[in-house]
C-alpha positions as CSV (number, residue, x, y, z in Angstrom):
1,X,17.0,10.6,-30.6
2,X,18.4,9.3,-34.0
3,X,16.0,9.9,-37.1
4,X,16.7,6.0,-37.9
5,X,15.3,5.0,-34.7
6,X,12.3,7.3,-35.0
7,X,11.6,5.9,-38.5
8,X,11.8,2.3,-36.8
9,X,9.0,3.6,-34.3
10,X,6.9,4.9,-37.4
11,X,7.4,1.3,-38.9
12,X,6.1,-0.2,-35.8
13,X,3.2,2.1,-35.2
14,X,2.3,1.5,-38.8
15,X,1.6,-2.2,-38.2
16,X,0.1,-1.4,-34.8
17,X,-2.3,0.8,-36.4
18,X,-3.6,-2.1,-38.7
19,X,-4.0,-4.1,-35.3
20,X,-6.0,-1.3,-33.8
21,X,-8.2,-1.1,-36.8
22,X,-9.1,-4.9,-36.1
23,X,-9.5,-4.1,-32.6
24,X,-11.9,-1.3,-33.2
25,X,-14.1,-3.8,-35.2
26,X,-13.8,-6.5,-32.3
27,X,-14.8,-3.7,-29.6
28,X,-18.0,-2.8,-31.8
29,X,-18.9,-6.7,-32.2
30,X,-18.2,-7.6,-28.8
31,X,-20.2,-4.7,-27.5
32,X,-23.0,-6.0,-29.8
33,X,-22.8,-9.8,-28.8
34,X,-22.6,-8.9,-24.9
35,X,-26.4,-9.3,-24.8
36,X,-26.1,-13.0,-25.3
37,X,-23.0,-13.3,-22.9
38,X,-20.8,-14.4,-26.1
39,X,-19.4,-11.0,-26.3
40,X,-18.1,-10.9,-22.8
41,X,-15.0,-13.3,-23.7
42,X,-14.5,-11.2,-26.7
43,X,-14.3,-8.1,-25.1
44,X,-12.1,-9.7,-22.2
45,X,-9.6,-10.7,-25.1
46,X,-10.0,-7.2,-27.0
47,X,-9.4,-5.5,-23.7
48,X,-6.0,-7.3,-23.1
49,X,-4.9,-6.8,-26.4
50,X,-5.7,-3.1,-26.5
51,X,-3.7,-2.4,-23.1
52,X,-0.9,-4.4,-24.6
53,X,-0.8,-2.1,-27.7
54,X,-1.5,1.1,-25.6
55,X,1.3,0.1,-23.3
56,X,3.7,-0.1,-26.4
57,X,2.7,3.3,-27.5
58,X,3.4,4.4,-23.9
59,X,6.8,3.1,-24.0
60,X,7.8,4.8,-27.5
61,X,6.1,8.0,-26.6
62,X,8.2,7.9,-23.1
63,X,11.5,7.4,-25.2
64,X,10.6,9.9,-27.9
65,X,9.6,12.8,-25.6
66,X,12.3,11.9,-22.7
67,X,9.5,12.1,-20.1
68,X,7.7,9.4,-18.1
69,X,4.6,8.2,-19.6
70,X,3.5,5.7,-16.7
71,X,0.9,2.8,-16.9
72,X,-2.2,4.3,-15.1
73,X,-4.6,1.2,-15.0
74,X,-6.2,0.7,-11.8
75,X,-5.0,-2.6,-10.2
76,X,-7.4,-5.7,-10.4
77,X,-8.7,-7.0,-7.2
78,X,-7.9,-10.7,-6.6
79,X,-11.6,-12.0,-6.8
80,X,-13.4,-13.5,-10.0
81,X,-14.2,-12.4,-13.3
82,X,-17.1,-10.1,-12.4
83,X,-15.1,-8.5,-9.6
84,X,-12.2,-7.7,-12.0
85,X,-14.7,-6.4,-14.8
86,X,-16.2,-4.0,-12.2
87,X,-12.8,-2.3,-11.6
88,X,-12.0,-2.2,-15.4
89,X,-15.3,-0.6,-16.1
90,X,-15.1,2.0,-13.3
91,X,-11.6,2.8,-14.6
92,X,-11.6,6.0,-16.5
93,X,-8.4,4.8,-18.6
94,X,-10.4,2.0,-19.9
95,X,-12.5,4.6,-21.9
96,X,-9.9,6.7,-22.7
97,X,-8.3,3.8,-24.3
98,X,-11.4,3.0,-26.1
99,X,-11.6,6.4,-27.7
100,X,-8.0,6.3,-28.5
101,X,-8.4,3.0,-30.4
102,X,-10.9,4.6,-32.8
103,X,-8.7,7.7,-33.5
104,X,-5.2,6.4,-33.3
105,X,-5.4,4.1,-36.5
106,X,-5.9,7.3,-38.5
107,X,-3.2,9.3,-36.9
108,X,-0.8,6.3,-37.0
109,X,-1.2,5.3,-40.6
110,X,-1.0,9.0,-41.7
111,X,2.1,10.0,-39.8
112,X,4.0,6.5,-40.4
113,X,3.2,6.6,-44.2
114,X,4.5,10.1,-44.4
115,X,7.5,9.3,-42.5
116,X,8.3,6.3,-44.8
117,X,7.3,7.9,-48.1
118,X,9.8,10.9,-47.5
119,X,12.7,8.4,-46.5
120,X,11.9,6.2,-49.5
121,X,11.8,9.0,-51.9
122,X,15.0,9.9,-53.7
123,X,14.3,13.8,-53.7
124,X,12.7,13.7,-50.3
125,X,15.2,12.6,-48.2
126,X,16.1,16.0,-47.4
127,X,12.7,16.6,-46.1
128,X,12.5,13.5,-44.2
129,X,15.8,14.5,-42.2
130,X,14.0,17.7,-41.0
131,X,10.3,16.6,-40.8
132,X,10.7,13.2,-38.9
133,X,11.6,14.4,-35.5
134,X,8.7,17.0,-35.3
135,X,6.3,14.5,-36.8
136,X,7.1,11.6,-34.4
137,X,7.3,14.0,-31.3
138,X,3.7,15.2,-32.2
139,X,2.6,11.6,-32.5
140,X,4.1,11.0,-29.1
141,X,2.2,14.0,-27.6
142,X,-0.9,12.6,-29.1
143,X,-0.4,9.4,-27.6
144,X,0.3,10.9,-24.2
145,X,-2.9,13.0,-24.2
146,X,-5.0,9.8,-24.4
147,X,-3.0,7.3,-22.7
148,X,-1.7,9.2,-19.7
149,X,-3.5,11.7,-17.3
150,X,-2.5,15.3,-17.3
151,X,-1.1,17.2,-14.6
152,X,-4.5,18.5,-13.6
153,X,-6.2,15.1,-13.6
154,X,-3.3,13.6,-11.3
155,X,-3.8,16.3,-8.9
156,X,-7.6,15.9,-9.0
157,X,-7.0,12.0,-8.3
158,X,-4.6,12.9,-5.5
159,X,-7.2,15.1,-3.8
160,X,-9.9,12.5,-4.3
161,X,-7.2,9.8,-2.5
162,X,-6.5,12.3,0.2
163,X,-10.2,12.9,0.8
164,X,-10.9,9.1,1.2
165,X,-7.9,8.5,3.1
166,X,-8.7,11.4,5.5
167,X,-12.1,10.0,6.2
168,X,-10.7,6.7,7.0
169,X,-8.5,8.2,9.3
170,X,-11.0,10.4,11.1
171,X,-13.3,7.2,11.5
172,X,-10.3,5.2,12.7
173,X,-9.4,7.9,15.2
174,X,-13.1,8.1,16.3
175,X,-12.7,4.2,17.0
176,X,-9.5,4.6,18.9
177,X,-10.9,7.4,21.0
178,X,-14.1,5.0,21.8
179,X,-11.5,2.2,22.5
180,X,-9.5,4.4,24.9
181,X,-12.7,5.6,26.7
182,X,-13.8,2.1,27.2
183,X,-10.4,0.9,28.4
184,X,-10.2,3.8,30.8
185,X,-14.0,3.4,31.9
186,X,-13.7,-0.6,32.3
187,X,-10.2,-0.4,33.7
188,X,-8.5,2.3,35.5
189,X,-11.7,4.3,36.3
190,X,-13.4,1.1,38.0
191,X,-10.4,0.6,39.9
192,X,-10.1,4.1,41.0
193,X,-13.7,3.9,42.4
194,X,-12.9,0.8,44.3
195,X,-9.9,2.6,45.7
196,X,-12.0,5.4,46.6
197,X,-14.5,3.4,48.4
198,X,-11.8,1.2,50.1
199,X,-10.2,4.4,51.3
200,X,-13.6,5.8,52.8
201,X,-14.3,2.7,54.5
202,X,-10.8,2.8,55.8
203,X,-11.4,6.2,57.2
204,X,-14.5,5.1,58.9
205,X,-13.1,2.1,60.5
206,X,-9.9,3.5,61.6
207,X,-11.0,4.3,65.3
208,X,-13.5,1.5,65.9
209,X,-11.6,-1.2,63.9
210,X,-7.9,-0.4,63.3
211,X,-7.2,-4.0,62.0
212,X,-10.0,-3.7,59.5
213,X,-8.8,-0.2,58.5
214,X,-5.4,-1.6,58.0
215,X,-6.6,-4.5,55.5
216,X,-8.7,-1.8,53.7
217,X,-5.5,0.2,53.1
218,X,-3.6,-2.8,51.9
219,X,-6.5,-3.7,49.5
220,X,-6.3,0.0,48.5
221,X,-2.5,-0.4,47.7
222,X,-3.3,-3.6,45.7
223,X,-6.0,-1.6,43.7
224,X,-3.5,1.3,43.1
225,X,-0.9,-0.9,41.6
226,X,-3.6,-2.4,39.4
227,X,-4.6,0.8,38.3
228,X,-1.3,2.0,37.5
229,X,-0.8,-1.2,35.4
230,X,-4.1,-0.4,33.4
231,X,-3.1,3.2,32.7
232,X,0.3,1.9,31.7
233,X,-1.5,-0.5,29.4
234,X,-3.6,2.2,27.8
235,X,-0.4,4.6,27.4
236,X,1.2,1.8,25.5
237,X,-1.6,1.5,23.3
238,X,-1.2,5.2,22.4
239,X,2.5,5.6,22.2
240,X,4.8,2.9,23.6
241,X,7.7,4.1,25.9
242,X,9.9,1.6,24.5
243,X,9.5,3.3,20.9
244,X,10.3,6.7,22.4
245,X,13.2,5.3,24.3
246,X,14.8,2.9,22.1
247,X,13.4,3.7,18.6
248,X,11.7,1.6,16.0
249,X,14.6,-1.1,16.2
250,X,14.5,-1.6,19.9
251,X,10.6,-1.5,19.9
252,X,10.2,-4.0,17.1
253,X,12.7,-6.3,18.9
254,X,11.0,-6.1,22.2
255,X,7.7,-7.2,20.5
256,X,9.4,-9.8,18.8
257,X,10.9,-11.3,22.1
258,X,7.4,-11.8,23.4
259,X,6.5,-14.1,20.4
260,X,6.1,-18.0,21.0
261,X,8.3,-18.7,17.8
262,X,11.6,-17.6,16.8
263,X,11.4,-14.1,15.1
264,X,14.4,-12.9,13.1
265,X,14.7,-9.0,13.2
266,X,17.0,-7.0,11.0
267,X,16.8,-3.2,11.2
268,X,18.9,-1.4,8.8
269,X,18.3,2.4,9.4
270,X,20.9,5.3,9.4
271,X,18.5,7.7,11.5
272,X,15.0,7.8,13.0
273,X,11.7,8.6,11.1
274,X,9.1,11.2,12.2
275,X,7.6,10.1,15.5
276,X,4.1,9.5,13.9
277,X,5.4,7.6,11.1
278,X,7.6,5.6,13.4
279,X,4.4,4.7,15.5
280,X,2.5,3.8,12.4
281,X,4.8,1.3,11.4
282,X,5.5,0.0,14.9
283,X,1.8,-0.7,15.2
284,X,1.6,-2.3,11.7
285,X,4.6,-4.6,12.7
286,X,2.9,-5.5,15.9
287,X,-0.4,-6.4,14.2
288,X,1.3,-8.6,11.5
289,X,2.9,-10.3,14.5
290,X,-0.1,-10.8,16.5
291,X,-1.8,-12.5,13.4
292,X,1.1,-14.7,13.0
293,X,0.6,-15.7,16.5
294,X,-3.1,-16.3,15.9
295,X,-3.6,-17.8,12.6
296,X,-0.4,-18.6,10.8
297,X,0.6,-21.8,12.3
298,X,4.2,-20.8,11.5
299,X,7.4,-22.4,12.9
300,X,9.6,-19.2,12.2
301,X,8.9,-15.5,11.3
302,X,11.1,-12.5,10.4
303,X,11.0,-9.0,10.1
304,X,13.2,-6.5,7.8
305,X,13.0,-2.8,8.0
306,X,14.9,-0.6,5.6
307,X,15.0,2.8,4.3
308,X,15.8,3.5,0.5
309,X,15.0,6.1,-1.9
310,X,13.0,8.1,0.8
311,X,10.8,5.2,1.7
312,X,10.6,3.4,4.8
313,X,10.1,-0.3,4.1
314,X,9.1,-2.8,6.8
315,X,8.9,-6.5,5.4
316,X,7.0,-9.0,8.0
317,X,7.3,-12.8,6.9
318,X,6.3,-16.2,8.1
319,X,6.5,-19.7,7.0
320,X,2.9,-20.5,8.0
321,X,0.2,-21.9,6.0
322,X,-0.5,-18.7,4.0
323,X,-3.7,-17.7,2.2
324,X,-4.1,-14.5,3.9
325,X,-6.6,-11.7,2.7
326,X,-6.5,-8.6,4.2
327,X,-9.3,-7.0,2.3
328,X,-11.8,-9.5,3.5
329,X,-10.1,-11.0,6.6
330,X,-10.3,-14.5,5.0
331,X,-7.4,-17.0,5.0
332,X,-5.3,-17.8,7.9
333,X,-1.7,-16.1,7.9
334,X,0.0,-12.8,8.6
335,X,-2.7,-10.8,6.7
336,X,-5.5,-12.3,8.3
337,X,-8.2,-10.3,10.4
338,X,-9.8,-6.9,10.3
339,X,-6.9,-5.5,12.2
340,X,-4.9,-5.0,8.9
341,X,-7.7,-2.8,7.6
342,X,-6.7,-0.5,10.6
343,X,-3.0,-1.0,9.5
344,X,-3.9,0.2,5.9
345,X,-5.8,3.2,7.1
346,X,-3.0,4.3,9.4
347,X,-0.7,4.0,6.5
348,X,-3.0,5.8,4.2
349,X,-2.8,8.9,6.4
350,X,0.9,9.1,5.7
351,X,0.6,8.3,1.9
352,X,1.9,4.6,2.6
353,X,0.8,1.4,1.2
354,X,0.5,-2.5,2.4
355,X,0.9,-5.3,-0.1
356,X,0.5,-8.8,0.7
357,X,2.0,-12.1,-0.8
358,X,0.4,-15.0,0.8
359,X,-0.1,-18.1,-1.5
360,X,-1.7,-21.2,-0.1
361,X,1.0,-23.1,1.7
362,X,3.1,-20.0,2.4
363,X,5.4,-18.2,2.8
364,X,3.3,-15.1,3.8
365,X,5.1,-11.5,3.1
366,X,3.5,-8.3,4.3
367,X,5.2,-5.0,3.0
368,X,4.6,-1.8,4.9
369,X,6.0,1.4,2.8
370,X,5.7,4.9,3.9
371,X,7.6,7.6,2.5
372,X,9.4,9.7,4.9
373,X,12.9,11.3,5.5
374,X,15.3,10.0,8.5
375,X,16.5,12.3,11.0
376,X,20.1,11.6,12.0
377,X,20.8,10.0,15.5
378,X,24.0,10.1,17.5
379,X,24.9,6.4,16.2
380,X,23.6,6.9,12.6
381,X,27.3,7.3,11.4
382,X,27.3,3.1,10.9
383,X,25.1,1.6,8.3
384,X,25.6,-1.8,9.4
385,X,22.7,-4.0,9.9
386,X,21.4,-4.7,13.3
387,X,20.1,-8.2,13.5
388,X,18.4,-9.6,16.5
389,X,17.5,-13.4,16.6
390,X,14.4,-13.8,19.1
391,X,12.7,-17.0,20.2
392,X,9.8,-17.7,22.6
393,X,9.9,-19.6,25.7
394,X,10.9,-23.2,25.4
């Protein structure tokens, strides 16, 4: 990076250091006044200004070091002031920013003034030429130390996230096992018991009342067919056969055909994702479509599935009333209902995420993202989109 550009950063950091001095005073005043509630508004404004200046230093440090310095703040929830305040207070980066505010002005003023004095001095230009790069690099490392998590801290956070997601997955798996047990007990098992009883009575009546025995055997055949249907339903809940046979594209198109409204399906995949990821995304899309049918009041819906940058992405949208809130189950749209919380847990098991955009009045868009590779398929040589219009019965 050119020395003139580094000097420009030094000038910017000089004025930002003065702003940080003002913010340090406001932090103290706001902390004192918070006991009479006046300080809450002052602290909120000071926090926003602090994060803006910190992000500016992150950007400069990233350019100086040639390494990414990401913005590490936790996302704010959609609730009110106190909901957001709880997240901000619990965010470790808030406190690191606060410590940086009280230290950075001194460092910034010293480094910036040194660079500028060396540049402006007639006899010091030679020194400025050699000293400016290491000085500004040291300043960038100083900012990164406070304003970004270290590799060890990121690993610790990652372990924490994986621990929480694993616990959610375990709970979800236990709930799924209970559901399967209940479905088998109330469905197939009950029918098989009835089948056994019918066959036993038929055997007892075979010699004395052949006609009665024949009727019991016919009833047993009907019960067998119903039990097979129950078992197929349970199996579809574990891993739908259509998903194994036709892949994600065909399976999604199949469930879209069952919708009572037109559903446009656009799948652009050059291969197949791993089977567990494929099932995860399939059930996520299925849950979204189910919520559209139950809550959205939509006239049309659409599904787009792509793979880009190593991420499998499924977007499910509808033109319904919107207002979906998957976190609380409130609202009425694609994201309504506690079933979406199950989708989040499924995705978390594969390091995936779900995001919801659902303003009042719609449209609602739900994006499911899972990092994964694609394995080649015999027809994966073509990257043309496969679009399937689907509509329900008239």
